[in-house]
C-alpha positions in Angstrom: -11.8 26.6 -48.7 -13.0 23.0 -48.9 -16.6 23.8 -49.7 -19.8 22.4 -48.4 -18.9 18.8 -49.0 -15.9 19.0 -46.7 -18.1 20.6 -44.0 -20.7 17.8 -44.3 -17.9 15.2 -44.0 -16.4 17.0 -41.0 -19.8 17.3 -39.3 -20.5 13.6 -39.9 -17.1 12.7 -38.4 -17.7 14.9 -35.4 -21.1 13.3 -34.8 -20.5 9.7 -35.6 -17.0 9.1 -34.3 -17.9 9.6 -30.6 -21.0 7.5 -31.1 -18.9 4.7 -32.6 -16.4 4.9 -29.8 -19.2 4.7 -27.2 -20.7 1.7 -29.0 -17.4 -0.1 -29.2 -16.0 0.6 -25.7 -19.4 0.6 -23.9 -20.5 -2.7 -25.3 -20.8 -5.8 -23.1 -18.4 -7.8 -25.3 -15.6 -5.2 -24.7 -16.4 -5.2 -21.0 -16.3 -9.0 -20.7 -13.1 -9.3 -22.7 -11.0 -6.5 -21.3 -12.4 -5.0 -18.1 -14.1 -7.8 -16.1 -10.9 -9.6 -15.2 -9.1 -6.6 -13.9 -8.9 -6.4 -10.2 -9.1 -2.7 -9.2 -9.2 -2.9 -5.4 -6.8 -4.8 -3.1 -8.1 -7.5 -0.8 -9.5 -6.2 2.4 -7.1 -8.2 4.5 -4.1 -6.6 2.8 -5.3 -3.0 3.3 -4.2 -0.8 6.1 -6.8 -0.3 8.8 -6.8 3.0 10.5 -6.8 3.1 14.3 -10.3 3.5 15.8 -9.7 4.1 19.5 -7.7 6.8 21.1 -5.2 4.2 22.6 -4.7 2.8 19.1 -4.1 6.3 17.8 -1.5 7.0 20.5 0.3 3.7 19.8 0.3 4.4 16.0 1.6 8.0 16.6 4.4 6.7 18.9 5.3 4.0 16.3 5.5 6.5 13.5 7.5 8.9 15.6 10.0 6.1 16.5 10.3 5.2 12.8 10.9 8.8 11.8 13.5 9.3 14.5 15.3 6.1 13.4 15.4 7.3 9.8 16.8 10.7 10.9 19.4 9.0 13.0 20.5 6.8 10.1 20.6 9.9 7.8 22.7 11.8 10.3 25.2 8.9 10.6 25.5 8.6 6.9 26.1 12.4 6.6 28.8 12.2 9.3 30.5 9.3 7.6 30.5 11.1 4.3 31.9 14.2 5.8 34.7 12.3 7.6 35.4 10.3 4.4 35.8 13.5 2.3 38.4 15.0 4.7 
């Protein structure tokens, strides 16, 4: 359809476009300007630390269970209020 010239142009585009993109985005200027200032990871003090001993695991499990039961209790109360309001 387009002939050999079109094929040469397409081949050149397919080869040199990725190379140009790698040169631009992989260069140190781009890194210094756009990537270096971004903070990817949170501070260590702000992260959640998993329990390490069996006692800490039990305490954490009891805390999570209490929180879950509290959420369910509130949900049931809201459902009961909505059902009484609709009647």
